[in-house]
Biopython code that builds the backbone (N, CA, C, O; Angstrom):
import numpy as np
from Bio.PDB.StructureBuilder import StructureBuilder

atoms = [
    (1, "UNK", "N", (-28.839, -2.360, 46.477)),
    (1, "UNK", "CA", (-27.512, -2.281, 46.928)),
    (1, "UNK", "C", (-26.735, -3.174, 46.162)),
    (1, "UNK", "O", (-27.295, -4.238, 45.899)),
    (2, "UNK", "N", (-25.560, -3.013, 45.725)),
    (2, "UNK", "CA", (-24.582, -3.814, 44.929)),
    (2, "UNK", "C", (-23.782, -4.675, 45.856)),
    (2, "UNK", "O", (-22.806, -4.247, 46.472)),
    (3, "UNK", "N", (-24.270, -6.023, 45.944)),
    (3, "UNK", "CA", (-23.787, -7.098, 46.927)),
    (3, "UNK", "C", (-22.147, -7.275, 46.619)),
    (3, "UNK", "O", (-21.378, -7.803, 47.422)),
    (4, "UNK", "N", (-21.787, -6.792, 45.442)),
    (4, "UNK", "CA", (-20.400, -6.955, 45.251)),
    (4, "UNK", "C", (-19.295, -6.023, 45.941)),
    (4, "UNK", "O", (-18.150, -6.379, 46.224)),
    (5, "UNK", "N", (-19.806, -4.881, 46.137)),
    (5, "UNK", "CA", (-19.059, -3.790, 46.932)),
    (5, "UNK", "C", (-19.711, -3.242, 48.148)),
    (5, "UNK", "O", (-19.087, -2.511, 48.917)),
    (6, "UNK", "N", (-21.037, -3.600, 48.358)),
    (6, "UNK", "CA", (-21.533, -3.309, 49.574)),
    (6, "UNK", "C", (-22.488, -2.089, 49.728)),
    (6, "UNK", "O", (-23.152, -1.928, 50.751)),
    (7, "UNK", "N", (-22.526, -1.272, 48.715)),
    (7, "UNK", "CA", (-23.339, -0.115, 48.487)),
    (7, "UNK", "C", (-23.697, 0.135, 47.210)),
    (7, "UNK", "O", (-23.231, -0.536, 46.289)),
    (8, "UNK", "N", (-24.563, 1.128, 47.014)),
    (8, "UNK", "CA", (-24.967, 1.693, 45.688)),
    (8, "UNK", "C", (-24.060, 2.801, 44.954)),
    (8, "UNK", "O", (-24.299, 3.972, 45.248)),
    (9, "UNK", "N", (-23.093, 2.546, 44.072)),
    (9, "UNK", "CA", (-22.467, 3.431, 43.690)),
    (9, "UNK", "C", (-23.279, 4.407, 42.595)),
    (9, "UNK", "O", (-24.107, 4.054, 41.756)),
    (10, "UNK", "N", (-22.822, 5.611, 42.849)),
    (10, "UNK", "CA", (-23.515, 6.770, 41.723)),
    (10, "UNK", "C", (-22.639, 6.993, 40.786)),
    (10, "UNK", "O", (-23.070, 7.144, 39.642)),
    (11, "UNK", "N", (-21.115, 7.073, 41.050)),
    (11, "UNK", "CA", (-20.255, 7.232, 39.867)),
    (11, "UNK", "C", (-18.927, 6.685, 40.207)),
    (11, "UNK", "O", (-18.735, 6.332, 41.370)),
    (12, "UNK", "N", (-17.992, 6.573, 39.336)),
    (12, "UNK", "CA", (-16.660, 6.129, 39.625)),
    (12, "UNK", "C", (-15.710, 7.320, 39.059)),
    (12, "UNK", "O", (-15.810, 7.759, 37.913)),
    (13, "UNK", "N", (-14.832, 7.753, 39.963)),
    (13, "UNK", "CA", (-13.705, 8.586, 39.650)),
    (13, "UNK", "C", (-12.540, 8.059, 39.200)),
    (13, "UNK", "O", (-11.833, 7.525, 40.055)),
    (14, "UNK", "N", (-12.111, 8.071, 37.944)),
    (14, "UNK", "CA", (-11.057, 7.340, 37.677)),
    (14, "UNK", "C", (-9.609, 7.892, 37.884)),
    (14, "UNK", "O", (-9.579, 9.105, 37.676)),
    (15, "UNK", "N", (-8.542, 7.422, 38.192)),
    (15, "UNK", "CA", (-7.202, 7.963, 38.036)),
    (15, "UNK", "C", (-6.262, 7.024, 37.408)),
    (15, "UNK", "O", (-6.693, 5.971, 36.938)),
    (16, "UNK", "N", (-5.114, 7.296, 37.366)),
    (16, "UNK", "CA", (-3.785, 6.519, 36.698)),
    (16, "UNK", "C", (-3.783, 5.127, 37.415)),
    (16, "UNK", "O", (-4.001, 4.052, 36.856)),
    (17, "UNK", "N", (-3.441, 5.358, 39.031)),
    (17, "UNK", "CA", (-3.229, 4.153, 39.747)),
    (17, "UNK", "C", (-4.451, 3.741, 40.523)),
    (17, "UNK", "O", (-4.530, 2.586, 40.941)),
    (18, "UNK", "N", (-5.263, 4.484, 40.707)),
    (18, "UNK", "CA", (-6.443, 3.926, 41.422)),
    (18, "UNK", "C", (-7.926, 4.596, 40.992)),
    (18, "UNK", "O", (-7.914, 5.665, 40.380)),
    (19, "UNK", "N", (-8.960, 4.071, 41.260)),
    (19, "UNK", "CA", (-10.277, 4.478, 41.005)),
    (19, "UNK", "C", (-11.000, 4.621, 42.224)),
    (19, "UNK", "O", (-10.748, 3.747, 43.053)),
    (20, "UNK", "N", (-11.928, 5.589, 42.598)),
    (20, "UNK", "CA", (-12.890, 5.518, 43.539)),
    (20, "UNK", "C", (-14.241, 5.411, 43.128)),
    (20, "UNK", "O", (-14.669, 6.104, 42.204)),
    (21, "UNK", "N", (-15.053, 4.477, 43.828)),
    (21, "UNK", "CA", (-16.417, 4.398, 43.585)),
    (21, "UNK", "C", (-17.080, 5.167, 44.636)),
    (21, "UNK", "O", (-16.881, 4.889, 45.818)),
    (22, "UNK", "N", (-17.807, 6.058, 44.301)),
    (22, "UNK", "CA", (-18.660, 6.783, 45.387)),
    (22, "UNK", "C", (-19.993, 6.595, 45.239)),
    (22, "UNK", "O", (-20.652, 6.565, 44.199)),
    (23, "UNK", "N", (-20.436, 6.434, 46.693)),
    (23, "UNK", "CA", (-21.785, 5.819, 46.985)),
    (23, "UNK", "C", (-22.872, 6.864, 47.104)),
    (23, "UNK", "O", (-22.543, 8.050, 47.070)),
    (24, "UNK", "N", (-24.057, 6.541, 47.232)),
    (24, "UNK", "CA", (-25.271, 7.588, 47.251)),
    (24, "UNK", "C", (-25.435, 8.025, 48.838)),
    (24, "UNK", "O", (-26.081, 9.022, 49.161)),
    (25, "UNK", "N", (-24.818, 7.220, 49.724)),
    (25, "UNK", "CA", (-24.771, 7.727, 51.180)),
    (25, "UNK", "C", (-23.587, 8.167, 51.747)),
    (25, "UNK", "O", (-23.347, 8.057, 52.950)),
    (26, "UNK", "N", (-22.707, 8.745, 50.799)),
    (26, "UNK", "CA", (-21.264, 9.136, 51.225)),
    (26, "UNK", "C", (-20.232, 8.232, 51.282)),
    (26, "UNK", "O", (-19.114, 8.539, 51.695)),
    (27, "UNK", "N", (-20.587, 6.951, 50.826)),
    (27, "UNK", "CA", (-19.422, 5.953, 50.876)),
    (27, "UNK", "C", (-18.340, 6.274, 49.744)),
    (27, "UNK", "O", (-18.613, 6.772, 48.652)),
    (28, "UNK", "N", (-17.124, 5.924, 50.166)),
    (28, "UNK", "CA", (-16.016, 5.784, 49.061)),
    (28, "UNK", "C", (-15.231, 4.701, 49.234)),
    (28, "UNK", "O", (-14.812, 4.387, 50.349)),
    (29, "UNK", "N", (-14.938, 3.974, 48.056)),
    (29, "UNK", "CA", (-14.174, 2.803, 48.092)),
    (29, "UNK", "C", (-13.000, 2.848, 47.053)),
    (29, "UNK", "O", (-13.203, 2.965, 45.845)),
    (30, "UNK", "N", (-11.905, 2.759, 47.551)),
    (30, "UNK", "CA", (-10.797, 2.843, 46.531)),
    (30, "UNK", "C", (-10.375, 1.431, 46.036)),
    (30, "UNK", "O", (-10.214, 0.458, 46.772)),
    (31, "UNK", "N", (-10.203, 1.457, 44.546)),
    (31, "UNK", "CA", (-9.959, 0.221, 43.969)),
    (31, "UNK", "C", (-8.799, 0.582, 43.102)),
    (31, "UNK", "O", (-8.844, 1.460, 42.240)),
    (32, "UNK", "N", (-7.578, -0.274, 43.435)),
    (32, "UNK", "CA", (-6.306, -0.257, 42.717)),
    (32, "UNK", "C", (-6.509, -0.730, 41.193)),
    (32, "UNK", "O", (-7.058, -1.802, 40.940)),
    (33, "UNK", "N", (-6.054, 0.098, 40.239)),
    (33, "UNK", "CA", (-5.984, -0.277, 38.994)),
    (33, "UNK", "C", (-5.098, -1.368, 38.694)),
    (33, "UNK", "O", (-4.117, -1.486, 39.428)),
    (34, "UNK", "N", (-5.285, -2.344, 37.577)),
    (34, "UNK", "CA", (-4.589, -3.243, 37.126)),
    (34, "UNK", "C", (-4.726, -4.519, 38.074)),
    (34, "UNK", "O", (-5.141, -5.588, 37.627)),
    (35, "UNK", "N", (-4.388, -4.365, 39.293)),
    (35, "UNK", "CA", (-4.591, -5.750, 40.241)),
    (35, "UNK", "C", (-5.808, -5.928, 40.905)),
    (35, "UNK", "O", (-6.069, -6.843, 41.687)),
    (36, "UNK", "N", (-6.725, -4.783, 40.472)),
    (36, "UNK", "CA", (-8.140, -4.877, 41.176)),
    (36, "UNK", "C", (-8.202, -5.174, 42.595)),
    (36, "UNK", "O", (-9.155, -5.819, 43.029)),
    (37, "UNK", "N", (-7.231, -4.743, 43.395)),
    (37, "UNK", "CA", (-7.246, -4.743, 44.754)),
    (37, "UNK", "C", (-8.328, -3.612, 45.268)),
    (37, "UNK", "O", (-8.419, -2.470, 44.816)),
    (38, "UNK", "N", (-9.171, -4.221, 46.372)),
    (38, "UNK", "CA", (-10.221, -3.432, 46.721)),
    (38, "UNK", "C", (-9.949, -3.066, 48.189)),
    (38, "UNK", "O", (-9.665, -3.954, 48.993)),
    (39, "UNK", "N", (-10.030, -1.775, 48.554)),
    (39, "UNK", "CA", (-9.632, -1.548, 50.122)),
    (39, "UNK", "C", (-11.079, -1.376, 50.867)),
    (39, "UNK", "O", (-12.130, -1.575, 50.257)),
    (40, "UNK", "N", (-11.040, -1.029, 52.096)),
    (40, "UNK", "CA", (-12.126, -0.809, 52.960)),
    (40, "UNK", "C", (-12.908, 0.255, 52.564)),
    (40, "UNK", "O", (-12.373, 1.178, 51.949)),
    (41, "UNK", "N", (-14.176, 0.281, 52.834)),
    (41, "UNK", "CA", (-14.959, 1.401, 52.452)),
    (41, "UNK", "C", (-14.846, 2.472, 53.621)),
    (41, "UNK", "O", (-14.703, 2.187, 54.810)),
    (42, "UNK", "N", (-14.919, 3.545, 53.173)),
    (42, "UNK", "CA", (-14.731, 4.874, 54.138)),
    (42, "UNK", "C", (-16.034, 5.658, 53.923)),
    (42, "UNK", "O", (-16.679, 5.592, 52.877)),
    (43, "UNK", "N", (-16.395, 6.441, 55.037)),
    (43, "UNK", "CA", (-17.343, 7.249, 55.048)),
    (43, "UNK", "C", (-16.968, 8.656, 55.339)),
    (43, "UNK", "O", (-17.116, 9.074, 56.487)),
    (44, "UNK", "N", (-16.490, 9.432, 54.396)),
    (44, "UNK", "CA", (-15.975, 10.786, 54.765)),
    (44, "UNK", "C", (-16.996, 11.746, 54.699)),
    (44, "UNK", "O", (-16.812, 12.885, 55.128)),
    (45, "UNK", "N", (-18.037, 11.392, 54.207)),
    (45, "UNK", "CA", (-19.145, 12.434, 54.045)),
    (45, "UNK", "C", (-20.600, 11.952, 54.607)),
    (45, "UNK", "O", (-20.932, 10.770, 54.684)),
    (46, "UNK", "N", (-21.329, 12.949, 54.947)),
    (46, "UNK", "CA", (-22.752, 12.505, 55.517)),
    (46, "UNK", "C", (-23.755, 12.158, 54.417)),
    (46, "UNK", "O", (-24.801, 11.547, 54.635)),
    (47, "UNK", "N", (-23.375, 12.574, 53.270)),
    (47, "UNK", "CA", (-24.242, 12.280, 52.118)),
    (47, "UNK", "C", (-23.261, 12.273, 50.979)),
    (47, "UNK", "O", (-22.045, 12.435, 51.085)),
    (48, "UNK", "N", (-23.938, 12.066, 49.885)),
    (48, "UNK", "CA", (-23.174, 11.881, 48.417)),
    (48, "UNK", "C", (-22.404, 12.945, 48.124)),
    (48, "UNK", "O", (-22.848, 14.068, 48.362)),
    (49, "UNK", "N", (-21.064, 12.773, 47.533)),
    (49, "UNK", "CA", (-20.348, 13.684, 47.047)),
    (49, "UNK", "C", (-20.905, 14.204, 45.597)),
    (49, "UNK", "O", (-21.247, 13.472, 44.668)),
    (50, "UNK", "N", (-20.918, 15.468, 45.613)),
    (50, "UNK", "CA", (-21.555, 16.006, 44.162)),
    (50, "UNK", "C", (-20.597, 15.899, 43.050)),
    (50, "UNK", "O", (-20.981, 15.754, 41.890)),
    (51, "UNK", "N", (-19.257, 15.973, 43.408)),
    (51, "UNK", "CA", (-18.117, 16.078, 42.122)),
    (51, "UNK", "C", (-16.922, 15.533, 42.677)),
    (51, "UNK", "O", (-16.841, 15.345, 43.890)),
    (52, "UNK", "N", (-16.015, 15.271, 41.920)),
    (52, "UNK", "CA", (-14.641, 14.829, 42.417)),
    (52, "UNK", "C", (-13.672, 14.451, 41.230)),
    (52, "UNK", "O", (-14.105, 14.162, 40.114)),
    (53, "UNK", "N", (-12.410, 14.471, 41.530)),
    (53, "UNK", "CA", (-11.591, 13.911, 40.335)),
    (53, "UNK", "C", (-10.254, 13.725, 41.099)),
    (53, "UNK", "O", (-9.961, 14.288, 42.153)),
    (54, "UNK", "N", (-9.432, 12.782, 40.351)),
    (54, "UNK", "CA", (-8.317, 12.245, 40.979)),
    (54, "UNK", "C", (-7.156, 13.172, 40.248)),
    (54, "UNK", "O", (-6.986, 13.039, 39.036)),
    (55, "UNK", "N", (-6.414, 14.052, 40.956)),
    (55, "UNK", "CA", (-5.400, 14.838, 40.320)),
    (55, "UNK", "C", (-4.056, 14.592, 40.990)),
    (55, "UNK", "O", (-3.944, 14.751, 42.205)),
    (56, "UNK", "N", (-3.083, 14.228, 40.267)),
    (56, "UNK", "CA", (-1.798, 14.108, 40.778)),
    (56, "UNK", "C", (-1.721, 13.147, 41.869)),
    (56, "UNK", "O", (-0.909, 13.362, 42.768)),
    (57, "UNK", "N", (-2.556, 11.987, 41.908)),
    (57, "UNK", "CA", (-2.664, 10.952, 42.817)),
    (57, "UNK", "C", (-3.495, 11.048, 43.892)),
    (57, "UNK", "O", (-3.695, 10.116, 44.670)),
    (58, "UNK", "N", (-4.082, 12.329, 43.991)),
    (58, "UNK", "CA", (-4.889, 12.853, 45.100)),
    (58, "UNK", "C", (-6.339, 13.055, 44.648)),
    (58, "UNK", "O", (-6.681, 13.640, 43.620)),
    (59, "UNK", "N", (-7.119, 12.507, 45.530)),
    (59, "UNK", "CA", (-8.770, 12.935, 45.045)),
    (59, "UNK", "C", (-9.181, 14.191, 45.712)),
    (59, "UNK", "O", (-9.098, 14.376, 46.926)),
    (60, "UNK", "N", (-9.627, 15.041, 44.849)),
    (60, "UNK", "CA", (-10.268, 16.246, 45.338)),
    (60, "UNK", "C", (-11.709, 16.271, 45.025)),
    (60, "UNK", "O", (-12.056, 16.052, 43.865)),
    (61, "UNK", "N", (-12.642, 16.533, 46.000)),
    (61, "UNK", "CA", (-14.057, 16.497, 45.706)),
    (61, "UNK", "C", (-14.891, 17.200, 46.898)),
    (61, "UNK", "O", (-14.348, 17.614, 47.922)),
    (62, "UNK", "N", (-16.130, 17.275, 46.667)),
    (62, "UNK", "CA", (-17.117, 17.972, 47.410)),
    (62, "UNK", "C", (-18.280, 17.389, 47.566)),
    (62, "UNK", "O", (-19.172, 17.951, 48.202)),
]
sb = StructureBuilder()
sb.init_structure("model")
sb.init_model(0)
sb.init_chain("A")
sb.init_seg("    ")
for serial, (resi, resn, name, xyz) in enumerate(atoms, 1):
    if name == "N":
        sb.init_residue(resn, " ", resi, " ")
    sb.init_atom(name, np.array(xyz, "f"), 0.0, 1.0, " ", f" {name:<3s}", serial, name[0])
structure = sb.get_structure()
């Protein structure tokens, strides 16, 4: 586990205003670009998301 963020990230989906760290157990962590503000960890999936992209300020993934 990455002690800095609290879970093992498997990828990072990058956008203009924020990026999302995606975890191996379905975790999603929003990180604002520029100021490095980290938001709360969310668990929208029961397992890892297989793909995703930030388009027009919204994340689309599965």
